[in-house]
DSSP file (Angstrom, degrees, kcal/mol; ACC not computed):
  #  RESIDUE AA STRUCTURE BP1 BP2  ACC     N-H-->O    O-->H-N    N-H-->O    O-->H-N    TCO  KAPPA ALPHA  PHI   PSI    X-CA   Y-CA   Z-CA
    1    1 A M              0   0    0      0, 0.0     2,-1.0     0, 0.0     0, 0.0   0.000 360.0 360.0 360.0 111.0  -90.0 -116.1  -84.7
    2    2 A N        +     0   0    0      2,-0.0     2,-0.4     0, 0.0     0, 0.0  -0.485 360.0 125.0-101.8  60.0  -88.7 -118.2  -87.6
    3    3 A I        -     0   0    0     -2,-1.0     3,-0.1     1,-0.1     0, 0.0  -0.971  46.9-156.9-124.2 137.8  -86.6 -115.4  -89.3
    4    4 A N        +     0   0    0     -2,-0.4     2,-0.3     1,-0.1    -1,-0.1   0.529  67.6  10.1 -93.3 -11.2  -82.9 -115.8  -90.0
    5    5 A S  S >  S-     0   0    0    133,-0.1     3,-0.8     1,-0.0   133,-0.2  -0.960  75.6-101.0-158.7 169.3  -81.6 -112.2  -90.3
    6    6 A I  G >  S+     0   0    0    131,-1.3     3,-2.4    -2,-0.3    15,-0.3   0.656 101.5  87.8 -68.3 -19.4  -82.5 -108.6  -89.6
    7    7 A Y  G 3  S+     0   0    0      1,-0.3    15,-0.4   129,-0.2    -1,-0.2   0.452  73.7  69.0 -72.1   5.9  -83.2 -108.2  -93.4
    8    8 A A  G <  S+     0   0    0     -3,-0.8    -1,-0.3    13,-0.1     2,-0.2   0.502  94.2  75.2 -88.1  -6.0  -86.8 -109.3  -93.0
    9    9 A F    <   -     0   0    0     -3,-2.4    12,-2.9    99,-0.0    13,-0.4  -0.593  55.6-171.0-114.8 166.7  -87.6 -106.1  -91.1
   10   10 A S  E     -A   20   0A   0     10,-0.2     2,-0.3    -2,-0.2    10,-0.2  -0.945   3.3-172.0-148.5 163.8  -88.1 -102.4  -91.9
   11   11 A A  E     -A   19   0A   0      8,-1.6     8,-3.4    -2,-0.3     2,-0.4  -0.969  32.3-101.3-157.8 154.4  -88.5  -99.1  -89.7
   12   12 A K  E     -A   18   0A   0     -2,-0.3    84,-3.0     6,-0.2     6,-0.2  -0.701  37.6-141.3 -84.5 132.6  -89.4  -95.5  -90.3
   13   13 A D  B >   -B   95   0B   0      4,-2.5     3,-1.9    -2,-0.4    82,-0.3  -0.066  40.5 -79.6 -75.3-175.4  -86.3  -93.2  -90.4
   14   14 A K  T 3  S+     0   0    0     80,-2.1    81,-0.1     1,-0.3    -1,-0.1   0.705 132.7  49.6 -60.8 -18.5  -86.3  -89.7  -88.9
   15   15 A K  T 3  S-     0   0    0      2,-0.1    -1,-0.3    81,-0.1     3,-0.1   0.200 121.7-103.9-105.5  13.2  -88.1  -88.3  -91.9
   16   16 A G  S <  S+     0   0    0     -3,-1.9     2,-0.3     1,-0.3    -2,-0.1   0.539  73.6 141.5  78.8   9.2  -90.8  -90.9  -91.8
   17   17 A R        -     0   0    0      1,-0.1    -4,-2.5    -5,-0.0     2,-0.3  -0.675  57.7-114.2 -85.1 134.1  -89.5  -92.9  -94.7
   18   18 A T  E     -A   12   0A   0     -2,-0.3     2,-0.6    -6,-0.2    -6,-0.2  -0.504  31.7-160.5 -71.9 130.2  -89.7  -96.7  -94.5
   19   19 A I  E     -A   11   0A   0     -8,-3.4    -8,-1.6    -2,-0.3     2,-0.5  -0.949   6.1-146.9-113.3 118.7  -86.2  -98.1  -94.4
   20   20 A K  E >   -A   10   0A   0     -2,-0.6     3,-2.1   -10,-0.2   -10,-0.2  -0.742   6.7-145.6 -90.5 128.4  -85.7 -101.8  -95.4
   21   21 A F  G >  S+     0   0    0    -12,-2.9     3,-2.3    -2,-0.5   -14,-0.2   0.778  95.8  72.2 -63.4 -24.6  -82.9 -103.6  -93.5
   22   22 A K  G >  S+     0   0    0    -13,-0.4     3,-1.3   -15,-0.4    -1,-0.3   0.701  83.8  69.8 -63.7 -12.7  -82.1 -105.7  -96.6
   23   23 A D  G <  S+     0   0    0     -3,-2.1    -1,-0.3     1,-0.2    -2,-0.2   0.648  93.7  59.1 -77.0 -11.4  -80.7 -102.4  -98.0
   24   24 A F  G X  S+     0   0    0     -3,-2.3     3,-2.2    -4,-0.2    -1,-0.2   0.343  74.6 137.0 -94.1   1.6  -77.9 -102.9  -95.3
   25   25 A H  T <  S+     0   0    0     -3,-1.3   111,-0.2     1,-0.3   110,-0.1  -0.227  70.1  24.2 -49.7 136.5  -76.9 -106.2  -96.7
   26   26 A G  T 3  S+     0   0    0    109,-2.5     2,-0.4     1,-0.3    -1,-0.3   0.475 104.4 102.5  82.9  -0.3  -73.1 -106.4  -96.8
   27   27 A K  S <  S-     0   0    0     -3,-2.2     2,-0.4   108,-0.4    -1,-0.3  -0.871  70.4-125.1-114.0 152.4  -72.6 -103.8  -94.0
   28   28 A V  E     -c   60   0C   0     31,-2.3    33,-2.5    -2,-0.4     2,-0.4  -0.807  34.7-158.7 -91.4 136.4  -71.7 -104.3  -90.4
   29   29 A L  E     -cD  61 133C   0    104,-2.4   104,-3.5    -2,-0.4     2,-0.5  -0.927  24.8-162.3-125.6 140.5  -74.3 -102.7  -88.1
   30   30 A V  E     -cD  62 132C   0     31,-2.3    33,-2.6    -2,-0.4     2,-0.6  -0.979  19.1-164.0-110.8 120.9  -74.4 -101.5  -84.6
   31   31 A I  E     +cD  63 131C   0    100,-2.8   100,-2.3    -2,-0.5     2,-0.4  -0.902  14.1 177.6-112.1 124.1  -78.1 -101.1  -83.6
   32   32 A V  E     -cD  64 130C   0     31,-2.8    33,-3.1    -2,-0.6     2,-0.5  -0.986  29.5-139.5-137.6 131.2  -78.6  -99.0  -80.4
   33   33 A N  E     -c   65   0C   0     96,-1.4    95,-2.9    -2,-0.4     2,-0.3  -0.789  34.6-164.6 -84.2 128.2  -81.6  -97.8  -78.5
   34   34 A V  E     -c   66   0C   0     31,-1.5    33,-2.7    -2,-0.5     2,-0.4  -0.808  17.9-159.3-118.8 154.5  -81.0  -94.2  -77.4
   35   35 A A    >   -     0   0    0     -2,-0.3     3,-0.8    31,-0.2    39,-0.3  -0.998  15.2-144.3-131.7 131.5  -82.4  -91.7  -75.0
   36   36 A S  T 3  S+     0   0    0     -2,-0.4    38,-0.3     1,-0.2    -1,-0.1   0.725  99.2  38.7 -63.1 -25.5  -82.0  -88.0  -75.2
   37   37 A M  T 3  S+     0   0    0     36,-4.3    -1,-0.2    39,-0.1    37,-0.2   0.361  84.9 122.4-115.0   4.6  -81.7  -87.4  -71.5
   38   38 A C    X   -     0   0    0     -3,-0.8     3,-1.7    35,-0.5     4,-0.3  -0.447  63.1-133.9 -72.7 139.4  -79.7  -90.4  -70.3
   39   39 A G  T 3  S+     0   0    0      1,-0.3     4,-0.3     2,-0.1     3,-0.2   0.582 104.6  63.4 -65.9 -11.3  -76.5  -89.8  -68.5
   40   40 A L  T 3> S+     0   0    0      1,-0.2     4,-2.0     2,-0.1     5,-0.3   0.510  82.1  91.3 -89.4   0.4  -74.8  -92.4  -70.7
   41   41 A G  H <> S+     0   0    0     -3,-1.7     4,-3.5     2,-0.2     5,-0.3   0.930  78.9  47.5 -56.1 -55.2  -75.4  -90.3  -73.7
   42   42 A T  H  > S+     0   0    0     -4,-0.3     4,-1.9     1,-0.2     5,-0.2   0.949 117.6  39.6 -62.5 -57.2  -72.4  -88.2  -74.0
   43   43 A K  H  > S+     0   0    0     -4,-0.3     4,-1.7     1,-0.2    -1,-0.2   0.829 118.3  48.3 -65.9 -33.6  -69.8  -90.9  -73.6
   44   44 A T  H  X S+     0   0    0     -4,-2.0     4,-2.6     2,-0.2     5,-0.3   0.923 110.5  49.3 -76.0 -46.2  -71.7  -93.4  -75.6
   45   45 A Y  H  X S+     0   0    0     -4,-3.5     4,-2.7    -5,-0.3    -2,-0.2   0.894 113.9  47.9 -58.3 -36.8  -72.4  -91.1  -78.6
   46   46 A Q  H  X S+     0   0    0     -4,-1.9     4,-2.6    -5,-0.3    -1,-0.2   0.862 110.9  51.2 -72.3 -36.4  -68.7  -90.1  -78.6
   47   47 A N  H  X S+     0   0    0     -4,-1.7     4,-1.7    -5,-0.2    -2,-0.2   0.885 114.1  43.3 -68.6 -37.6  -67.7  -93.8  -78.5
   48   48 A L  H  X S+     0   0    0     -4,-2.6     4,-2.4     2,-0.2     5,-0.2   0.874 111.1  54.0 -74.5 -36.9  -69.9  -94.7  -81.4
   49   49 A A  H  X S+     0   0    0     -4,-2.7     4,-2.7    -5,-0.3     5,-0.2   0.960 109.1  51.4 -57.4 -45.4  -68.9  -91.6  -83.4
   50   50 A D  H  X S+     0   0    0     -4,-2.6     4,-2.2     1,-0.2    -2,-0.2   0.913 113.1  40.9 -55.4 -46.1  -65.3  -92.7  -82.9
   51   51 A I  H  X S+     0   0    0     -4,-1.7     4,-2.4     1,-0.2    -1,-0.2   0.898 115.6  52.6 -74.1 -33.8  -65.7  -96.2  -84.2
   52   52 A L  H  X S+     0   0    0     -4,-2.4     4,-1.6     1,-0.2    -2,-0.2   0.904 110.0  48.3 -68.9 -42.4  -68.1  -95.0  -87.0
   53   53 A E  H  < S+     0   0    0     -4,-2.7     4,-0.4    -5,-0.2     3,-0.3   0.950 114.8  45.7 -60.7 -46.1  -65.5  -92.5  -88.2
   54   54 A R  H  < S+     0   0    0     -4,-2.2    -2,-0.2    -5,-0.2    -1,-0.2   0.874 127.5  25.9 -62.0 -37.7  -62.7  -95.1  -88.1
   55   55 A Y  H ><>S+     0   0    0     -4,-2.4     5,-1.8    -5,-0.2     3,-1.1   0.375  83.9 103.9-112.3   3.2  -64.7  -97.8  -89.9
   56   56 A Y  G ><5S+     0   0    0     -4,-1.6     3,-1.8    -3,-0.3    -1,-0.1   0.929  87.4  49.4 -59.8 -46.8  -67.4  -96.1  -92.0
   57   57 A E  G 3 5S+     0   0    0     -4,-0.4    -1,-0.3     1,-0.3    -2,-0.1   0.683 104.8  59.3 -65.1 -16.9  -65.4  -96.8  -95.2
   58   58 A D  G < 5S-     0   0    0     -3,-1.1    -1,-0.3     2,-0.1    -2,-0.2   0.482 132.5 -88.3 -88.9  -3.5  -65.0 -100.4  -94.2
   59   59 A G  T < 5S+     0   0    0     -3,-1.8   -31,-2.3    -4,-0.5     2,-0.4   0.654  75.6 147.5 107.3  14.3  -68.7 -100.8  -94.1
   60   60 A L  E   < +c   28   0C   0     -5,-1.8     2,-0.4   -33,-0.2    -1,-0.3  -0.697  17.4 176.3 -81.9 133.6  -69.8  -99.8  -90.6
   61   61 A R  E     -c   29   0C   0    -33,-2.5   -31,-2.3    -2,-0.4     2,-0.5  -0.995  18.4-150.5-136.3 143.2  -73.2  -98.2  -90.1
   62   62 A I  E     -c   30   0C   0     29,-0.4    31,-2.4    -2,-0.4     2,-0.5  -0.963  10.0-160.8-118.3 121.7  -74.7  -97.2  -86.7
   63   63 A L  E     -ce  31  93C   0    -33,-2.6   -31,-2.8    -2,-0.5     2,-0.5  -0.896   8.8-157.4-108.7 123.2  -78.5  -97.3  -86.6
   64   64 A L  E     -ce  32  94C   0     29,-3.0    31,-2.2    -2,-0.5   -31,-0.2  -0.891   9.0-170.8-104.0 126.8  -80.1  -95.3  -83.7
   65   65 A F  E     -c   33   0C   0    -33,-3.1   -31,-1.5    -2,-0.5    32,-0.1  -0.888  16.1-142.8-123.2 100.2  -83.5  -95.9  -82.3
   66   66 A P  E     -c   34   0C   0      0, 0.0    32,-2.1     0, 0.0     2,-0.4  -0.317  24.5-179.3 -57.4 133.0  -84.9  -93.4  -79.8
   67   67 A C        -     0   0    0    -33,-2.7     3,-0.3    30,-0.2    32,-0.1  -0.999  26.4-167.0-141.6 142.2  -87.0  -94.9  -77.0
   68   68 A N        +     0   0    0     30,-0.4     4,-0.3    -2,-0.4    31,-0.1  -0.065  61.0 102.4-110.3  34.5  -88.8  -93.5  -74.1
   69   69 A Q        +     0   0    0      1,-0.1     2,-0.6     2,-0.1    -1,-0.1   0.498  65.2  73.1-104.2  -6.5  -89.5  -96.6  -72.1
   70   70 A F  S >  S-     0   0    0     -3,-0.3     3,-1.0     1,-0.1    -1,-0.1  -0.844 123.1 -40.5-121.5 107.7  -86.7  -96.2  -69.3
   71   71 A L  T 3  S-     0   0    0     -2,-0.6    -1,-0.1     1,-0.2    -2,-0.1   0.837  99.3 -77.5  58.7  32.1  -87.2  -93.6  -66.7
   72   72 A N  T 3  S+     0   0    0     -4,-0.3     3,-0.5     1,-0.1    -1,-0.2   0.891  88.9 144.1  41.1  45.8  -88.5  -91.1  -69.3
   73   73 A K    <   +     0   0    0     -3,-1.0   -36,-4.3     1,-0.2   -35,-0.5   0.520  61.4  58.3 -89.5  -9.1  -84.9  -90.5  -70.4
   74   74 A G        +     0   0    0    -39,-0.3    -1,-0.2   -38,-0.3    -2,-0.1  -0.165  62.8 126.2-114.3  33.3  -86.0  -90.1  -74.1
   75   75 A T        +     0   0    0     -3,-0.5    -1,-0.1    -8,-0.0    -2,-0.1   0.566  37.8 104.1 -76.1 -11.8  -88.4  -87.3  -73.9
   76   76 A A  S    S-     0   0    0     -3,-0.2   -40,-0.1     1,-0.1     2,-0.1  -0.366  76.2-109.7 -73.3 154.3  -87.0  -84.9  -76.5
   77   77 A N     >  -     0   0    0      1,-0.1     4,-2.3   -41,-0.0     3,-0.3  -0.344  35.8 -98.8 -80.2 167.9  -88.8  -84.8  -79.9
   78   78 A L  H  > S+     0   0    0      1,-0.2     4,-2.5     2,-0.2     5,-0.1   0.775 121.7  55.8 -60.8 -33.4  -87.1  -86.2  -82.9
   79   79 A V  H  > S+     0   0    0      2,-0.2     4,-2.3     1,-0.2    -1,-0.2   0.932 110.2  47.8 -64.5 -46.5  -85.8  -82.9  -84.3
   80   80 A K  H  > S+     0   0    0     -3,-0.3     4,-2.8     1,-0.2    -2,-0.2   0.950 111.9  49.1 -58.4 -55.2  -84.0  -82.3  -80.9
   81   81 A I  H  X S+     0   0    0     -4,-2.3     4,-2.9     1,-0.2     5,-0.3   0.894 110.3  51.2 -53.6 -46.2  -82.6  -85.9  -80.9
   82   82 A D  H  X S+     0   0    0     -4,-2.5     4,-2.0     1,-0.2    -1,-0.2   0.943 109.9  49.4 -61.3 -43.5  -81.3  -85.4  -84.5
   83   83 A E  H  X S+     0   0    0     -4,-2.3     4,-0.6     2,-0.2    -2,-0.2   0.857 112.5  49.6 -61.0 -40.4  -79.6  -82.2  -83.5
   84   84 A Q  H >< S+     0   0    0     -4,-2.8     3,-1.5    -5,-0.2     4,-0.5   0.986 113.8  42.3 -67.0 -55.2  -78.0  -83.9  -80.5
   85   85 A V  H >X S+     0   0    0     -4,-2.9     4,-2.0     1,-0.3     3,-1.1   0.801 106.5  61.8 -67.1 -27.7  -76.7  -86.9  -82.3
   86   86 A N  H 3< S+     0   0    0     -4,-2.0    -1,-0.3    -5,-0.3    -2,-0.2   0.661  90.8  70.5 -71.8 -13.0  -75.4  -84.8  -85.3
   87   87 A E  T << S+     0   0    0     -3,-1.5    -1,-0.3    -4,-0.6    -2,-0.2   0.773 110.3  33.4 -71.9 -26.7  -73.1  -83.0  -82.8
   88   88 A Y  T <4 S-     0   0    0     -3,-1.1     2,-0.3    -4,-0.5    -2,-0.2   0.822 138.2 -12.6 -97.4 -40.0  -71.2  -86.2  -82.7
   89   89 A S    ><  -     0   0    0     -4,-2.0     3,-0.5     1,-0.1    -1,-0.3  -0.915  39.7-154.2-161.9 136.0  -71.6  -87.6  -86.2
   90   90 A E  T 3  S+     0   0    0     -2,-0.3    -4,-0.1     1,-0.2    -1,-0.1   0.528  94.0  71.2 -86.6  -9.7  -73.7  -86.7  -89.2
   91   91 A R  T 3   +     0   0    0      2,-0.1   -29,-0.4    -5,-0.1    -1,-0.2   0.431  67.6 110.9 -88.5   2.7  -73.3  -90.3  -90.4
   92   92 A F    <   -     0   0    0     -3,-0.5     2,-0.6    -7,-0.1   -29,-0.2  -0.492  69.0-132.3 -67.1 148.0  -75.5  -91.9  -87.7
   93   93 A I  E     -e   63   0C   0    -31,-2.4   -29,-3.0    -2,-0.1     2,-0.4  -0.950  25.0-160.0-107.7 110.2  -78.7  -93.2  -89.2
   94   94 A L  E     -e   64   0C   0     -2,-0.6   -80,-2.1   -31,-0.2     2,-0.2  -0.748   7.6-169.0-101.6 132.7  -81.5  -92.0  -87.0
   95   95 A F  B     -B   13   0B   0    -31,-2.2   -82,-0.3    -2,-0.4   -81,-0.1  -0.696  32.6 -81.4-111.0 168.0  -85.0  -93.7  -86.9
   96   96 A N        -     0   0    0    -84,-3.0     2,-0.2    -2,-0.2    -1,-0.2  -0.085  61.4 -81.5 -53.7 162.5  -88.4  -92.8  -85.5
   97   97 A K        +     0   0    0    -32,-0.1     2,-0.3   -83,-0.1   -30,-0.2  -0.544  58.0 177.7 -70.0 139.3  -89.0  -93.4  -81.8
   98   98 A I        -     0   0    0    -32,-2.1   -30,-0.4    -2,-0.2     2,-0.4  -0.844  33.3-108.6-133.4 175.8  -90.0  -97.0  -81.1
   99   99 A D  B     -g  105   0D   0      5,-0.5     7,-3.1    -2,-0.3    10,-0.2  -0.899  24.5-176.1 -98.1 131.2  -90.9  -99.3  -78.2
  100  100 A I        +     0   0    0     -2,-0.4     2,-0.3     5,-0.2     5,-0.1   0.410  69.8  25.4-107.1   0.7  -88.2 -102.0  -77.5
  101  101 A S  S    S+     0   0    0      3,-0.1     3,-0.4    23,-0.0    -1,-0.1  -0.965  93.9  41.3-150.7 170.2  -90.1 -103.8  -74.8
  102  102 A G  S >  S-     0   0    0     -2,-0.3     3,-1.4     1,-0.2    -3,-0.0  -0.329 105.3 -40.8  89.4-175.0  -93.7 -104.4  -73.8
  103  103 A K  T 3  S+     0   0    0      1,-0.2    -1,-0.2    -2,-0.1    -4,-0.0   0.710 137.1  49.6 -67.7 -17.4  -96.7 -105.2  -75.8
  104  104 A N  T 3  S+     0   0    0     -3,-0.4    -5,-0.5     2,-0.0    -1,-0.2   0.029  76.9 151.7-108.6  26.8  -95.8 -102.6  -78.6
  105  105 A T  B <   -g   99   0D   0     -3,-1.4    -5,-0.2    -5,-0.1    -3,-0.1  -0.379  53.0-111.0 -62.9 129.5  -92.3 -103.8  -79.0
  106  106 A H     >  -     0   0    0     -7,-3.1     4,-2.4     1,-0.1     3,-0.4  -0.310  24.3-119.4 -59.6 142.5  -91.0 -103.2  -82.6
  107  107 A D  H  > S+     0   0    0      1,-0.2     4,-2.1     2,-0.2     5,-0.2   0.847 112.8  58.3 -55.2 -35.4  -90.6 -106.5  -84.6
  108  108 A L  H  > S+     0   0    0      1,-0.2     4,-2.5   -98,-0.2    -1,-0.2   0.931 107.6  46.2 -61.4 -45.4  -86.8 -105.7  -85.0
  109  109 A Y  H  > S+     0   0    0     -3,-0.4     4,-2.8     1,-0.2     5,-0.3   0.884 107.5  56.0 -68.7 -36.6  -86.4 -105.6  -81.3
  110  110 A K  H  X S+     0   0    0     -4,-2.4     4,-2.1     1,-0.2    -1,-0.2   0.912 112.2  45.1 -60.8 -38.3  -88.3 -108.7  -80.7
  111  111 A Y  H  X S+     0   0    0     -4,-2.1     4,-2.8    -5,-0.2    -2,-0.2   0.930 110.9  51.5 -68.6 -44.1  -85.9 -110.4  -83.1
  112  112 A L  H  X S+     0   0    0     -4,-2.5     4,-0.6     2,-0.2    -2,-0.2   0.877 114.7  43.7 -65.5 -40.4  -82.8 -108.9  -81.6
  113  113 A I  H >< S+     0   0    0     -4,-2.8     3,-0.8     2,-0.2    -1,-0.2   0.948 115.2  48.1 -64.9 -52.8  -83.9 -110.0  -78.1
  114  114 A E  H 3< S+     0   0    0     -4,-2.1    -2,-0.2    -5,-0.3    -3,-0.2   0.914 118.2  40.4 -52.3 -49.4  -85.0 -113.5  -79.3
  115  115 A K  H 3< S+     0   0    0     -4,-2.8    -1,-0.2    -5,-0.2    -2,-0.2   0.453  85.7 121.4 -88.5  -0.8  -81.8 -114.1  -81.2
  116  116 A S  S << S-     0   0    0     -3,-0.8     5,-0.1    -4,-0.6    -3,-0.1  -0.065  80.6 -74.5 -55.5 159.2  -79.4 -112.6  -78.9
  117  117 A P    >   -     0   0    0      0, 0.0     3,-2.3     0, 0.0     4,-0.4  -0.262  51.7-106.2 -53.2 153.2  -76.6 -114.8  -77.5
  118  118 A V  G >  S+     0   0    0      1,-0.3     3,-2.1     2,-0.2    -2,-0.1   0.864 116.7  61.4 -51.3 -47.5  -77.9 -117.3  -75.0
  119  119 A W  G 3  S+     0   0    0      1,-0.3    -1,-0.3     3,-0.1    -3,-0.0   0.557 107.4  47.7 -65.0  -2.4  -76.3 -115.5  -71.9
  120  120 A F  G X  S+     0   0    0     -3,-2.3     3,-2.0    -7,-0.1    -1,-0.3   0.437  78.3 122.9-112.3  -1.6  -78.5 -112.4  -72.8
  121  121 A K  T <  S+     0   0    0     -3,-2.1     3,-0.1    -4,-0.4    -7,-0.1  -0.397  86.8   6.4 -66.1 132.0  -81.9 -114.2  -73.3
  122  122 A G  T 3  S+     0   0    0      1,-0.3     2,-0.3    -9,-0.1    -1,-0.3   0.369  93.7 135.2  77.1  -6.0  -84.4 -112.7  -70.9
  123  123 A V    <   -     0   0    0     -3,-2.0    -1,-0.3   -10,-0.1     2,-0.1  -0.589  62.3-111.4 -72.1 131.9  -82.0 -109.9  -69.7
  124  124 A A        -     0   0    0     -2,-0.3     2,-0.2    -3,-0.1    -1,-0.1  -0.380  27.3-129.2 -65.7 140.6  -83.9 -106.6  -69.6
  125  125 A L        -     0   0    0    -25,-0.1     2,-0.3    19,-0.1    -1,-0.1  -0.483  27.8-179.2 -78.8 159.8  -82.8 -104.0  -72.1
  126  126 A S    >   -     0   0    0     -2,-0.2     3,-1.5   -93,-0.1   -93,-0.2  -0.926  42.4 -53.2-148.1 178.4  -82.0 -100.5  -71.1
  127  127 A N  T 3  S+     0   0    0     -2,-0.3   -93,-0.2     1,-0.3     3,-0.1  -0.252 121.8  16.6 -60.4 137.2  -81.0  -97.2  -72.8
  128  128 A F  T 3  S+     0   0    0    -95,-2.9     2,-0.3     1,-0.3    -1,-0.3   0.698  77.2 155.9  70.8  26.2  -77.9  -97.7  -75.0
  129  129 A T    <   -     0   0    0     -3,-1.5   -96,-1.4   -96,-0.2     2,-0.4  -0.646  29.6-154.6 -71.1 140.4  -78.0 -101.4  -75.3
  130  130 A K  E     -DF  32 143C   0     13,-2.0    13,-3.3    -2,-0.3     2,-0.5  -0.956  14.8-161.1-126.1 141.7  -76.1 -102.1  -78.5
  131  131 A F  E     -DF  31 142C   0   -100,-2.3  -100,-2.8    -2,-0.4     2,-0.6  -0.969  11.3-146.8-120.7 131.2  -76.3 -105.1  -80.9
  132  132 A L  E     -DF  30 141C   0      9,-2.8     8,-3.3    -2,-0.5     9,-1.3  -0.880  18.4-169.6 -96.0 122.7  -73.5 -105.9  -83.4
  133  133 A V  E     -DF  29 139C   0   -104,-3.5  -104,-2.4    -2,-0.6     6,-0.2  -0.932  12.8-134.8-119.7 139.9  -74.8 -107.4  -86.6
  134  134 A D    >   -     0   0    0      4,-2.7     3,-2.6    -2,-0.4  -107,-0.2  -0.303  38.6 -86.3 -86.9 174.1  -72.6 -109.0  -89.3
  135  135 A K  T 3  S+     0   0    0      1,-0.3  -109,-2.5    24,-0.3  -108,-0.4   0.645 127.5  54.4 -50.6 -27.8  -72.9 -108.4  -93.1
  136  136 A D  T 3  S-     0   0    0   -111,-0.2    -1,-0.3     2,-0.1  -129,-0.2   0.325 120.7-104.6 -97.7   6.7  -75.5 -111.2  -93.3
  137  137 A G  S <  S+     0   0    0     -3,-2.6  -131,-1.3  -110,-0.3     2,-0.3   0.615  75.3 138.8  84.2  12.4  -77.8 -109.7  -90.8
  138  138 A K        -     0   0    0   -133,-0.2    -4,-2.7    -4,-0.1     2,-0.5  -0.720  57.6-115.9 -94.0 138.8  -76.8 -112.2  -87.9
  139  139 A I  E     +F  133   0C   0     -2,-0.3    -6,-0.2    -6,-0.2     3,-0.1  -0.633  33.9 175.4 -78.7 126.3  -76.4 -110.9  -84.4
  140  140 A L  E     -     0   0C   0     -8,-3.3     2,-0.3    -2,-0.5    -7,-0.2   0.791  61.5  -3.8 -94.7 -36.5  -72.8 -111.4  -83.2
  141  141 A H  E     -F  132   0C   0     -9,-1.3    -9,-2.8   -24,-0.0     2,-0.5  -0.990  50.6-143.2-161.0 142.0  -72.9 -109.7  -79.9
  142  142 A R  E     -F  131   0C   0     -2,-0.3     2,-0.4   -11,-0.2   -11,-0.2  -0.979  20.5-156.5-107.7 123.0  -75.0 -107.7  -77.4
  143  143 A Y  E     -F  130   0C   0    -13,-3.3   -13,-2.0    -2,-0.5     6,-0.1  -0.786  17.9-121.5 -96.5 139.3  -73.3 -105.0  -75.4
  144  144 A A    >   -     0   0    0     -2,-0.4     3,-2.2   -15,-0.2    -1,-0.1  -0.299  33.9-100.9 -75.3 162.5  -74.7 -103.8  -72.2
  145  145 A A  T 3  S+     0   0    0      1,-0.3    -1,-0.1   -16,-0.1    -2,-0.0   0.849 122.4  42.0 -57.8 -39.1  -75.6 -100.1  -71.9
  146  146 A N  T 3  S+     0   0    0      2,-0.1     2,-0.6  -102,-0.0    -1,-0.3   0.195  93.6  99.1 -93.4  15.4  -72.5  -99.2  -70.0
  147  147 A E    <   -     0   0    0     -3,-2.2     2,-0.3   -19,-0.2    -4,-0.1  -0.874  61.7-154.0 -99.5 124.8  -70.3 -101.3  -72.2
  148  148 A Y        -     0   0    0     -2,-0.6     2,-0.8     1,-0.0    -4,-0.1  -0.751  18.4-117.0-102.6 153.0  -68.4  -99.3  -74.9
  149  149 A I        -     0   0    0     -2,-0.3   -98,-0.1  -105,-0.1     2,-0.1  -0.753  28.6-139.6 -90.8 114.0  -67.2 -100.7  -78.1
  150  150 A K    >   -     0   0    0     -2,-0.8     3,-1.9     1,-0.1     6,-0.1  -0.352  17.4-122.2 -68.7 150.3  -63.4 -100.5  -78.4
  151  151 A V  T 3  S+     0   0    0      1,-0.3    -1,-0.1    -2,-0.1    -2,-0.0   0.815 117.6  42.9 -61.8 -24.0  -61.9  -99.6  -81.7
  152  152 A D  T 3  S+     0   0    0      4,-0.0    -1,-0.3     5,-0.0     2,-0.1   0.164  79.8 152.8-108.2  23.5  -60.0 -102.9  -81.5
  153  153 A D    <>  -     0   0    0     -3,-1.9     4,-3.1     1,-0.1     5,-0.2  -0.309  44.6-137.8 -55.3 121.7  -63.0 -104.9  -80.3
  154  154 A I  H  > S+     0   0    0      1,-0.2     4,-2.3     2,-0.2     5,-0.2   0.847 101.0  49.1 -53.1 -41.1  -62.3 -108.5  -81.6
  155  155 A R  H  > S+     0   0    0      2,-0.2     4,-2.4     1,-0.2    -1,-0.2   0.957 112.4  48.3 -64.9 -48.9  -65.9 -109.1  -82.6
  156  156 A L  H  > S+     0   0    0      1,-0.2     4,-2.6     2,-0.2    -2,-0.2   0.904 112.0  48.4 -55.7 -43.8  -66.0 -105.8  -84.5
  157  157 A M  H  X S+     0   0    0     -4,-3.1     4,-1.7     1,-0.2    -1,-0.2   0.911 110.8  50.2 -65.9 -39.9  -62.8 -106.4  -86.3
  158  158 A E  H  X S+     0   0    0     -4,-2.3     4,-1.4    -5,-0.2    -1,-0.2   0.899 112.4  47.2 -63.4 -39.1  -63.7 -110.0  -87.3
  159  159 A A  H  X S+     0   0    0     -4,-2.4     4,-1.9     1,-0.2   -24,-0.3   0.903 113.2  50.6 -69.1 -41.0  -67.2 -108.7  -88.8
  160  160 A L  H  X S+     0   0    0     -4,-2.6     4,-1.9     1,-0.2    -1,-0.2   0.779 106.9  53.2 -64.1 -31.4  -65.3 -105.9  -90.6
  161  161 A S  H  X S+     0   0    0     -4,-1.7     4,-1.2     2,-0.2    -1,-0.2   0.810 108.8  49.3 -77.7 -30.1  -62.8 -108.3  -92.1
  162  162 A Q  H  X S+     0   0    0     -4,-1.4     4,-2.1     2,-0.2    -2,-0.2   0.837 108.4  53.4 -75.2 -32.3  -65.6 -110.4  -93.5
  163  163 A T  H  X S+     0   0    0     -4,-1.9     4,-2.9     2,-0.2     5,-0.3   0.932 106.4  53.6 -60.8 -45.2  -67.3 -107.3  -94.9
  164  164 A Q  H  X S+     0   0    0     -4,-1.9     4,-0.9     1,-0.2    -1,-0.2   0.876 110.8  46.1 -58.5 -37.9  -64.0 -106.5  -96.7
  165  165 A K  H  < S+     0   0    0     -4,-1.2     4,-0.2     2,-0.2    -1,-0.2   0.891 113.7  48.3 -68.0 -39.6  -63.9 -109.8  -98.2
  166  166 A Y  H >< S+     0   0    0     -4,-2.1     3,-0.9     1,-0.2    -2,-0.2   0.884 112.9  47.8 -65.1 -40.2  -67.5 -109.7  -99.2
  167  167 A N  H 3< S+     0   0    0     -4,-2.9    -1,-0.2     1,-0.2    -2,-0.2   0.622 106.8  57.2 -86.0 -11.2  -67.1 -106.3 -100.7
  168  168 A S  T 3<        0   0    0     -4,-0.9    -1,-0.2    -5,-0.3    -2,-0.2   0.444 360.0 360.0 -89.6  -2.7  -63.9 -107.3 -102.7
  169  169 A V    <         0   0    0     -3,-0.9    -1,-0.2    -4,-0.2    -2,-0.1   0.457 360.0 360.0 -91.2 360.0  -65.7 -110.1 -104.5
């Protein structure tokens, strides 16, 4: 895949509208595959809501992609998933269910997996795997499912500081 950023991709949001990722240019993104029935959900959604609340005005956006590929933990319909995530934050950007592995893997996830830092190449994804993407659409870090993003995470802080410089020009 000879693509240099996530801005080449699009996906359907929760209402079926096509969202072009180039519309997020200049924003720091956390891209997460989520599952409605996974035990990691409560703590992960709270963690993501906390950092989103703190850094939304600084350009942070969190994109949630429901997936039902791991132990049938994402079986709720999109309306239920939307209700569930809105309990934590109405600022989450929820997309339609997608596949993140296998023959029907969404192109965005093919890119995220291929362009992940070397130490993650070939490592299986699971529910709540998180990707930090900078303002230019480049992957900065991949967080494991059980790894939470601290409000003072150095990678997040650096990405947000670059966004502030970008937005002040």
